[in-house]
C-alpha positions as CSV (number, residue, x, y, z in Angstrom):
1,M,124.2,-43.2,-42.9
2,Q,127.5,-43.3,-42.6
3,L,130.9,-42.2,-43.4
4,Q,131.9,-42.9,-46.8
5,S,134.5,-45.9,-46.7
6,L,136.1,-48.5,-48.3
7,L,133.4,-51.1,-47.6
8,T,129.9,-52.1,-48.8
9,P,127.5,-52.6,-46.2
10,V,126.5,-55.6,-46.2
11,I,122.4,-56.1,-44.5
12,L,120.5,-59.4,-43.2
13,A,117.0,-58.4,-43.1
14,S,114.2,-60.7,-41.7
15,G,110.4,-60.2,-41.8
16,L,108.2,-58.8,-39.0
17,L,105.3,-60.4,-37.4
18,V,103.4,-57.4,-35.4
19,D,100.3,-58.4,-33.9
20,H,99.5,-54.6,-33.0
21,V,101.2,-50.8,-32.1
22,S,101.1,-48.5,-29.7
23,A,99.2,-45.4,-30.0
24,G,101.1,-44.6,-32.7
25,G,98.7,-45.4,-34.8
26,F,99.7,-48.5,-37.0
27,G,96.3,-49.5,-37.5
28,R,95.5,-46.6,-39.5
29,F,98.5,-47.6,-41.9
30,S,97.4,-50.9,-42.3
31,Q,93.8,-49.8,-42.8
32,M,94.9,-47.5,-45.4
33,A,96.6,-50.4,-47.5
34,R,93.3,-52.3,-46.9
35,D,91.6,-49.5,-48.5
36,R,93.9,-49.5,-51.4
37,R,93.5,-52.9,-52.3
38,S,89.7,-52.7,-52.0
39,E,89.9,-49.8,-54.7
40,K,91.5,-52.6,-57.6
41,R,88.5,-54.7,-56.8
42,N,85.8,-51.7,-56.6
43,P,87.3,-49.0,-58.9
44,S,84.3,-46.3,-58.0
45,L,85.8,-46.2,-54.4
46,A,89.0,-45.1,-55.7
47,A,87.3,-41.3,-56.4
48,A,87.4,-41.0,-52.8
49,H,91.0,-41.0,-52.8
50,D,91.2,-38.1,-55.6
51,I,93.6,-35.1,-54.7
52,D,90.6,-32.5,-55.2
53,A,88.5,-34.7,-53.1
54,R,90.8,-35.5,-50.5
55,S,89.8,-33.6,-47.2
56,K,91.9,-31.5,-44.7
57,D,91.0,-34.2,-41.8
58,H,92.7,-36.8,-43.8
59,Y,95.7,-34.5,-45.3
60,R,97.2,-31.8,-43.3
61,F,98.9,-30.2,-45.1
62,L,97.8,-30.5,-48.4
63,S,96.6,-27.3,-50.7
64,E,97.0,-25.8,-54.2
65,T,100.5,-25.0,-53.4
66,T,101.6,-28.0,-52.1
67,K,99.7,-30.3,-54.1
68,P,102.8,-30.8,-57.1
69,Y,104.7,-32.1,-54.3
70,L,102.1,-34.9,-53.0
71,V,103.5,-38.6,-53.3
72,E,100.4,-40.6,-54.8
73,S,102.6,-44.1,-54.9
74,L,105.9,-45.6,-55.4
75,P,106.9,-48.1,-57.9
76,D,106.8,-51.8,-56.0
77,V,105.4,-50.2,-52.9
78,H,102.4,-52.2,-53.1
79,F,100.4,-50.3,-50.3
80,D,99.0,-47.0,-49.6
81,V,102.1,-44.4,-48.5
82,G,100.2,-42.2,-46.7
83,E,100.2,-38.8,-46.7
84,M,103.5,-38.2,-48.5
85,Y,105.2,-35.1,-50.3
86,S,108.8,-35.2,-52.1
87,G,110.8,-32.3,-54.2
88,S,113.0,-29.9,-54.0
89,V,113.1,-26.5,-52.2
90,P,115.6,-23.4,-53.1
91,I,117.9,-22.6,-50.5
92,D,117.7,-18.7,-51.7
93,Q,114.4,-17.9,-52.6
94,G,113.6,-17.3,-56.7
95,D,117.0,-19.4,-57.3
96,D,116.6,-23.0,-58.7
97,A,120.2,-23.2,-59.4
98,R,121.1,-24.1,-55.7
99,N,118.0,-26.4,-53.7
100,L,118.1,-29.7,-51.3
101,F,115.7,-32.7,-51.8
102,F,113.2,-33.9,-49.1
103,I,110.9,-36.2,-48.5
104,F,108.4,-35.0,-45.9
105,Q,105.9,-37.9,-44.2
106,T,103.0,-36.9,-41.7
107,K,102.3,-38.6,-38.2
108,I,99.9,-41.5,-38.5
109,G,96.9,-41.3,-36.0
110,A,96.4,-38.0,-33.9
111,P,98.1,-34.9,-35.5
112,V,101.0,-32.9,-33.6
113,D,102.9,-29.6,-34.0
114,E,106.3,-30.7,-34.6
115,I,108.6,-31.9,-37.0
116,T,111.4,-34.1,-36.9
117,I,114.4,-33.4,-39.6
118,W,116.7,-37.2,-40.2
119,L,120.2,-36.3,-41.7
120,N,122.3,-39.2,-43.0
121,G,126.4,-38.3,-42.8
122,G,128.7,-39.3,-45.7
123,P,129.6,-36.6,-45.7
124,G,127.4,-36.7,-49.2
125,C,125.7,-39.5,-48.6
126,S,121.7,-39.3,-48.9
127,S,119.4,-39.2,-46.8
128,L,116.7,-41.3,-49.0
129,E,118.7,-44.1,-46.8
130,G,117.5,-43.3,-43.8
131,F,113.8,-42.9,-45.4
132,F,114.1,-46.2,-47.3
133,Q,115.9,-48.7,-44.9
134,E,116.1,-46.9,-41.2
135,N,112.7,-45.3,-39.9
136,G,110.4,-44.6,-42.8
137,R,106.9,-46.1,-43.3
138,F,108.2,-48.6,-45.2
139,L,111.9,-50.5,-45.5
140,W,113.4,-51.8,-47.9
141,Q,116.2,-53.9,-46.6
142,S,119.1,-55.8,-48.7
143,G,118.2,-59.3,-50.2
144,T,114.8,-58.7,-49.8
145,Y,112.2,-59.0,-52.5
146,L,110.0,-55.9,-52.1
147,P,109.6,-53.5,-49.4
148,V,107.8,-53.8,-46.1
149,E,105.5,-51.9,-43.8
150,N,107.7,-50.7,-41.0
151,P,106.1,-51.2,-37.4
152,Y,108.7,-49.1,-35.8
153,S,108.4,-46.3,-38.1
154,W,108.9,-42.6,-36.8
155,V,106.2,-41.5,-38.5
156,N,104.2,-43.2,-35.7
157,L,105.4,-40.7,-33.2
158,T,106.2,-37.4,-35.1
159,N,106.1,-35.7,-38.4
160,M,109.1,-36.7,-40.2
161,L,111.2,-34.9,-42.7
162,W,114.4,-36.3,-44.7
163,V,116.6,-33.8,-46.5
164,E,119.5,-34.4,-49.2
165,Q,122.0,-32.2,-48.1
166,P,124.6,-30.7,-48.5
167,V,124.4,-29.4,-52.2
168,G,125.8,-31.8,-54.4
169,T,124.2,-35.1,-52.1
170,G,121.3,-37.5,-53.9
171,Y,119.1,-35.0,-55.8
172,S,120.2,-31.9,-54.5
173,Q,121.1,-29.5,-57.0
174,G,123.8,-27.0,-57.2
175,K,127.6,-26.7,-56.8
176,P,129.2,-26.9,-53.7
177,T,130.6,-24.0,-51.8
178,A,130.8,-24.7,-48.7
179,T,134.4,-25.0,-46.8
180,T,132.9,-25.1,-43.3
181,E,129.7,-26.3,-41.4
182,E,128.6,-23.2,-40.3
183,E,128.0,-22.4,-43.9
184,I,126.1,-25.7,-44.3
185,A,124.1,-25.0,-41.6
186,E,123.7,-21.2,-43.1
187,D,122.5,-23.4,-46.2
188,F,120.2,-25.5,-44.4
189,V,118.2,-22.9,-42.5
190,K,117.4,-20.9,-45.7
191,F,116.2,-24.2,-47.1
192,F,114.3,-25.1,-44.1
193,K,112.1,-21.9,-43.7
194,N,111.3,-22.1,-47.7
195,F,109.9,-25.4,-46.8
196,Q,107.9,-24.0,-43.6
197,K,106.6,-21.4,-46.1
198,L,105.4,-23.6,-48.8
199,F,103.8,-26.2,-46.3
200,G,102.3,-23.6,-44.1
201,I,104.3,-24.4,-40.8
202,K,104.2,-22.2,-38.1
203,K,105.3,-22.7,-34.2
204,F,106.1,-26.4,-34.8
205,N,108.8,-28.0,-32.4
206,I,112.0,-29.1,-34.3
207,F,113.7,-31.5,-33.1
208,V,117.1,-32.0,-35.7
209,T,118.1,-35.8,-35.9
210,G,121.0,-38.0,-37.7
211,E,124.0,-40.4,-37.9
212,S,127.6,-40.7,-38.5
213,Y,128.9,-37.5,-40.2
214,A,125.8,-35.9,-39.4
215,G,127.5,-36.0,-35.9
216,R,128.7,-33.0,-37.2
217,Y,125.8,-31.6,-39.1
218,V,123.2,-32.4,-36.5
219,P,124.8,-29.7,-33.9
220,Y,125.8,-27.0,-36.3
221,I,122.4,-27.0,-37.8
222,S,120.4,-27.0,-34.4
223,A,122.9,-24.5,-33.1
224,A,122.2,-22.1,-35.9
225,F,118.3,-23.0,-35.6
226,L,119.0,-21.4,-31.8
227,D,121.3,-18.7,-33.0
228,Q,118.1,-17.0,-35.2
229,K,116.2,-16.6,-32.3
230,D,112.9,-16.8,-34.0
231,P,110.5,-19.3,-32.4
232,V,107.7,-19.3,-35.0
233,H,110.3,-21.3,-37.4
234,F,113.1,-22.1,-34.9
235,N,111.9,-23.4,-32.0
236,L,114.4,-26.2,-31.5
237,K,113.1,-28.6,-28.8
238,G,115.9,-31.6,-28.9
239,A,118.5,-33.4,-31.1
240,L,119.7,-36.9,-31.9
241,V,122.7,-38.2,-33.2
242,Y,123.5,-41.9,-33.8
243,D,127.2,-43.3,-33.8
244,P,128.2,-39.5,-34.4
245,C,131.7,-37.6,-35.3
246,I,131.5,-35.6,-32.8
247,G,135.0,-35.3,-31.5
248,Q,138.3,-36.0,-33.2
249,F,136.6,-39.3,-34.8
250,D,140.1,-40.4,-36.5
251,Y,141.8,-40.5,-33.4
252,V,139.7,-40.4,-30.4
253,Q,136.6,-42.8,-32.0
254,E,138.7,-44.8,-34.2
255,E,142.6,-45.3,-32.9
256,V,142.5,-45.4,-29.8
257,P,139.6,-47.6,-28.5
258,A,140.2,-50.1,-32.1
259,V,142.2,-53.0,-30.3
260,P,139.8,-53.1,-27.3
261,F,137.0,-53.4,-29.8
262,V,138.8,-56.0,-31.1
263,L,139.7,-57.9,-28.1
264,N,135.8,-57.7,-27.2
265,N,134.9,-58.8,-30.0
266,A,137.1,-61.7,-30.9
267,N,134.9,-64.1,-31.8
268,L,134.2,-62.1,-34.7
269,F,137.1,-61.4,-36.0
270,N,138.8,-64.5,-35.3
271,F,142.8,-63.4,-35.7
272,N,145.4,-65.8,-35.0
273,Q,146.9,-65.1,-31.6
274,S,150.2,-63.7,-32.9
275,F,148.3,-61.0,-34.3
276,L,146.4,-60.5,-31.1
277,N,149.7,-60.4,-29.8
278,E,151.0,-57.4,-32.0
279,L,148.2,-55.6,-31.7
280,E,148.4,-55.5,-27.9
281,A,151.7,-54.8,-27.7
282,L,151.1,-51.5,-30.2
283,H,147.8,-50.5,-28.0
284,K,150.5,-49.9,-25.1
285,K,153.5,-49.1,-27.1
286,C,151.6,-46.0,-28.7
287,G,150.0,-45.0,-25.6
288,Y,146.4,-46.0,-26.0
289,E,146.0,-48.3,-23.2
290,E,147.3,-45.3,-20.7
291,Y,145.3,-43.0,-22.7
292,I,141.9,-45.0,-21.9
293,D,142.7,-45.8,-18.3
294,K,143.3,-42.2,-17.5
295,Y,140.5,-40.8,-19.7
296,L,137.8,-43.0,-19.8
297,T,136.9,-42.4,-16.0
298,F,134.2,-40.8,-14.3
299,P,134.1,-37.8,-13.8
300,P,137.2,-37.5,-15.9
301,P,140.2,-36.3,-14.9
302,G,140.6,-33.1,-16.9
303,N,140.6,-32.1,-20.8
304,Q,142.2,-34.2,-23.0
305,P,145.6,-33.4,-24.6
306,V,145.5,-32.7,-28.2
307,E,149.6,-33.0,-28.4
308,F,149.0,-36.6,-27.8
309,F,148.2,-37.2,-31.5
310,N,151.3,-35.8,-33.1
311,Y,152.8,-38.5,-32.0
312,T,150.6,-41.1,-32.3
313,S,150.0,-39.9,-36.3
314,Q,153.0,-41.7,-37.5
315,A,152.3,-45.2,-39.5
316,S,153.7,-47.6,-37.1
317,C,150.5,-46.9,-34.8
318,D,148.0,-47.1,-37.2
319,V,146.4,-49.8,-35.6
320,F,142.8,-49.0,-37.1
321,D,144.0,-49.8,-40.6
322,L,146.4,-52.4,-39.7
323,I,142.7,-54.6,-38.5
324,Y,140.8,-53.2,-41.2
325,N,143.2,-54.9,-43.7
326,E,143.7,-58.2,-41.9
327,A,139.9,-58.7,-41.1
328,F,139.4,-59.7,-44.7
329,G,141.6,-62.5,-44.4
330,P,139.3,-64.6,-41.9
331,N,136.2,-62.5,-43.6
332,P,136.2,-61.5,-47.3
333,C,132.9,-60.0,-46.7
334,F,134.4,-58.0,-43.4
335,D,131.8,-54.8,-42.9
336,L,133.2,-51.9,-40.7
337,Y,129.8,-50.6,-40.3
338,E,128.8,-53.9,-38.6
339,V,131.7,-56.2,-37.9
340,N,129.4,-59.3,-37.5
341,T,128.4,-59.3,-41.3
342,V,129.6,-62.3,-43.3
343,C,129.1,-63.7,-46.6
344,P,127.2,-64.0,-48.8
345,L,127.0,-60.5,-50.1
346,L,123.5,-59.2,-50.5
347,W,122.2,-56.7,-53.2
348,D,121.2,-53.4,-52.0
349,V,118.7,-51.9,-53.9
350,L,120.7,-48.5,-53.0
351,G,123.9,-49.7,-54.6
352,F,125.7,-48.2,-51.6
353,P,129.4,-47.4,-53.6
354,G,132.4,-49.2,-51.9
355,S,135.3,-51.3,-52.5
356,L,132.9,-54.8,-53.0
357,D,130.6,-53.4,-55.0
358,Y,127.9,-55.7,-55.8
359,I,125.4,-55.4,-59.0
360,P,124.1,-58.3,-60.1
361,A,123.5,-58.5,-63.4
362,G,119.6,-56.7,-64.5
363,A,119.8,-55.1,-61.4
364,T,119.0,-51.3,-60.7
365,V,119.5,-48.5,-58.2
366,Y,116.0,-47.7,-56.9
367,F,116.2,-44.1,-56.6
368,D,118.2,-44.0,-60.1
369,R,115.0,-45.6,-61.7
370,A,112.8,-43.4,-63.9
371,D,109.8,-44.6,-62.8
372,V,111.0,-43.8,-59.3
373,K,111.9,-39.9,-59.9
374,K,108.8,-39.3,-61.7
375,A,107.0,-40.3,-58.6
376,L,109.0,-38.0,-56.3
377,H,109.2,-35.2,-58.3
378,A,113.0,-35.6,-58.8
379,P,115.2,-34.2,-61.1
380,N,116.4,-36.9,-64.1
381,V,120.2,-36.8,-62.8
382,T,122.3,-39.9,-62.0
383,W,121.1,-40.7,-58.5
384,T,123.8,-42.5,-55.9
385,E,123.4,-43.2,-52.4
386,C,127.2,-41.2,-51.6
387,S,128.5,-38.4,-53.7
388,T,131.6,-39.4,-56.0
389,K,132.4,-35.4,-55.8
390,P,133.2,-33.9,-52.6
391,V,130.4,-31.7,-51.4
392,F,133.1,-29.3,-49.7
393,V,135.2,-27.0,-51.6
394,G,138.7,-28.2,-51.1
395,G,137.6,-31.8,-50.4
396,N,137.7,-35.0,-51.1
397,A,134.8,-37.6,-51.9
398,G,134.6,-39.9,-48.6
399,P,135.4,-39.2,-44.8
400,E,138.7,-37.4,-45.2
401,Q,136.7,-33.8,-46.3
402,E,139.8,-31.5,-46.9
403,G,137.5,-28.7,-47.1
404,D,135.4,-28.9,-43.6
405,T,137.8,-27.4,-41.2
406,S,135.1,-26.3,-38.2
407,A,136.1,-27.0,-35.3
408,N,134.1,-30.6,-33.7
409,P,131.4,-30.1,-32.0
410,I,132.2,-31.3,-28.5
411,E,134.4,-27.8,-28.4
412,H,130.8,-25.4,-28.9
413,V,128.2,-26.0,-30.7
414,L,126.8,-30.0,-29.3
415,P,127.3,-27.8,-25.4
416,Q,125.2,-25.4,-26.8
417,V,122.2,-27.4,-28.2
418,I,122.4,-29.5,-24.9
419,E,122.1,-26.1,-22.5
420,A,119.2,-24.4,-24.4
421,T,117.1,-28.1,-24.8
422,N,117.9,-30.3,-22.1
423,R,116.8,-32.9,-24.6
424,V,120.1,-34.5,-26.5
425,L,120.5,-38.3,-27.3
426,I,124.0,-39.3,-28.4
427,G,124.3,-42.9,-29.3
428,N,126.3,-46.3,-30.6
429,G,125.9,-49.3,-31.6
430,D,128.5,-52.0,-30.3
431,Y,129.1,-53.4,-33.4
432,D,130.1,-50.6,-35.4
433,M,133.9,-50.0,-36.1
434,V,133.5,-47.4,-38.5
435,I,132.7,-44.9,-34.8
436,I,133.4,-47.3,-31.6
437,T,131.3,-46.9,-28.5
438,N,134.3,-46.2,-26.0
439,G,135.5,-43.7,-28.5
440,T,132.2,-41.9,-28.4
441,L,132.1,-42.1,-24.7
442,L,135.6,-41.1,-24.6
443,S,134.6,-37.4,-26.9
444,I,131.5,-37.0,-24.5
445,Q,134.4,-37.1,-21.5
446,N,136.2,-34.5,-23.2
447,M,133.0,-32.2,-23.4
448,T,131.8,-29.7,-20.9
449,W,128.3,-28.7,-20.7
450,N,125.8,-27.3,-18.2
451,G,128.9,-26.7,-16.0
452,H,130.7,-29.8,-15.9
453,L,133.0,-31.8,-17.8
454,G,131.9,-34.9,-19.1
455,F,130.1,-37.2,-16.9
456,Q,130.2,-37.5,-13.4
457,Q,128.9,-41.2,-13.2
458,K,129.8,-44.4,-15.2
459,P,127.0,-45.2,-17.9
460,T,124.9,-48.8,-16.0
461,K,121.4,-48.6,-16.4
462,P,119.9,-51.5,-18.7
463,I,117.8,-50.1,-21.9
464,V,114.9,-53.4,-21.1
465,I,112.6,-54.1,-23.8
466,D,109.3,-55.2,-22.3
467,L,106.4,-53.5,-23.0
468,P,103.6,-55.6,-24.4
469,D,102.6,-53.0,-27.4
470,L,105.1,-54.0,-30.1
471,Q,105.9,-57.1,-30.5
472,Y,109.0,-58.8,-32.0
473,Q,110.5,-62.1,-30.6
474,A,109.7,-65.0,-32.0
475,V,108.1,-68.1,-29.9
476,F,108.4,-71.6,-30.7
477,D,107.2,-74.8,-29.2
478,E,106.8,-78.5,-30.2
479,N,104.6,-77.6,-33.7
480,G,107.4,-74.6,-34.8
481,L,106.6,-70.8,-34.7
482,T,103.7,-70.2,-32.9
483,G,103.9,-66.3,-32.9
484,Y,105.8,-62.9,-31.5
485,D,106.6,-62.2,-27.4
486,S,106.8,-58.9,-26.5
487,H,109.9,-59.2,-24.5
488,Q,113.4,-58.6,-26.1
489,G,115.5,-58.4,-22.9
490,V,118.5,-56.2,-22.0
491,M,119.4,-54.5,-25.8
492,G,122.0,-51.3,-24.2
493,I,122.8,-48.9,-21.6
494,Q,121.1,-45.7,-20.9
495,H,122.5,-42.6,-18.8
496,Q,121.6,-38.8,-18.6
497,E,123.3,-36.2,-16.7
498,R,122.7,-32.6,-17.1
499,G,120.2,-32.8,-20.3
500,L,122.6,-35.6,-22.4
501,M,120.8,-38.8,-22.7
502,W,123.8,-41.3,-23.5
503,V,123.0,-44.5,-25.3
504,E,124.9,-47.7,-26.0
505,T,123.1,-49.9,-27.9
506,F,123.4,-54.0,-28.1
507,Q,123.4,-56.1,-30.9
508,S,123.8,-53.0,-33.5
509,G,126.2,-51.7,-36.3
510,H,126.5,-48.0,-37.5
511,M,122.7,-47.8,-38.5
512,Q,121.3,-48.0,-35.4
513,P,117.3,-47.4,-37.0
514,E,118.0,-50.2,-39.3
515,Y,119.7,-53.0,-37.0
516,Q,117.8,-52.5,-33.9
517,P,114.6,-50.4,-34.4
518,R,112.7,-51.2,-31.8
519,V,115.4,-49.9,-28.9
520,T,115.8,-46.7,-31.4
521,Y,112.2,-46.1,-31.4
522,R,112.4,-45.8,-27.6
523,H,115.4,-43.5,-28.1
524,L,112.7,-41.3,-29.9
525,E,110.4,-41.5,-27.8
526,W,112.8,-40.0,-25.2
527,V,113.9,-36.9,-27.3
528,L,110.8,-36.3,-28.4
529,G,109.5,-35.5,-24.7
530,R,107.1,-38.6,-24.2
531,V,109.1,-40.5,-21.6
532,D,111.5,-39.7,-18.9
533,H,113.7,-42.4,-19.3
534,I,114.3,-45.3,-22.1
């Protein structure tokens, strides 16, 4: 997830009709669902699914040690969840007072000796959002009646581990003690090694992925893995961050590109001309236009000046908040995370806390239900998608985390990860105003890796979705809907230099695996080394 902000994300959901999926093995998932339905008709078949009767051929990580973590089923999920484990693992061995909660799902089809970690942001927002609404085996999107199977689940490609971290997030227990990303990473290293011991995992290739404030978590945790110099437990092979806080996100990734973002999406904001004129005047007066013209170039002319923001931090140059406050006039349901969202608000089963809280009468937050906690072996605590208390010592709940004193990732840890793996992907969705596409690209142009500053060439290569194995786009004739065609068309831009892949995703908000799952499936294929380009 996301930076916490003042607004509830509003997400429209639609059903998917998928004829077949590539070698990822979604067919096995569907077969397992049919098997479950057969069990209800023929109870004798159910014995084959008894824990003690399961073979290592079907449950790779099941043992007497992991049996207490096995998830048999989830409430309201009316199909087989596959091989799935969840629960709490201590950060320090033998100390249950500080632990992190996880969900672990194994790859569908042929096994692989790799594990992909997913982290949501906040800080303090639960990675169970990623599991439940982005890249897990099933999805329960806002405004929908029940979960559906996810044809673009990342478990088609790899073993997936979703972790609620840092301490104080979701079901994870303990008193927050960290003031830096280094301390957060140190906790995660300890947790992950204990997790591997529990599941008997050694010599796996590891990929660390996430979004938003995890743009800070992912590079720091990845660098900490590398610093262990332990290929048995920390064999890092790549990383991915979407709409990430990698630079000066409050200025470079928000303020500087805010006005051009509005002008490029004028039909979505629907501002009157006098307000647009006011924005353009401030964009010039505050130096943002000159800043972009000089530094969003390929190759860049040099490092971007930090002192510039001492001047623009004055209230009169806060164009971002000016836009945000004005946006609710034309659109009372304006959503920073996806600016093409309009009313009505849809109930989200995760109950994201924002300024436009909307909980219908009788509704419950899924992960705060007693039956869900029992199924997941979770502690009996109040679960919220984003923590209402700070997860950094001295910080506030929300993005203004005063306790996080670490340097921006572009200064050291992100280059370290790129140079060590040559498989790092950074991407941004074009409908995201929390972290704006050109702001992220500006941050990359202020980063030195593998001997050069920024990209030397402008990103221009299109991402074309035309594979026949993942069918998605509706086809109509005079009789109505006839099926789904394979071609989605040009859905983004890709560019790679010196081990770093940049992707711009069209028609996507902040949570890219949720808004454009088919494109992000391709992104992951590149990170995992399955393909050389997207």
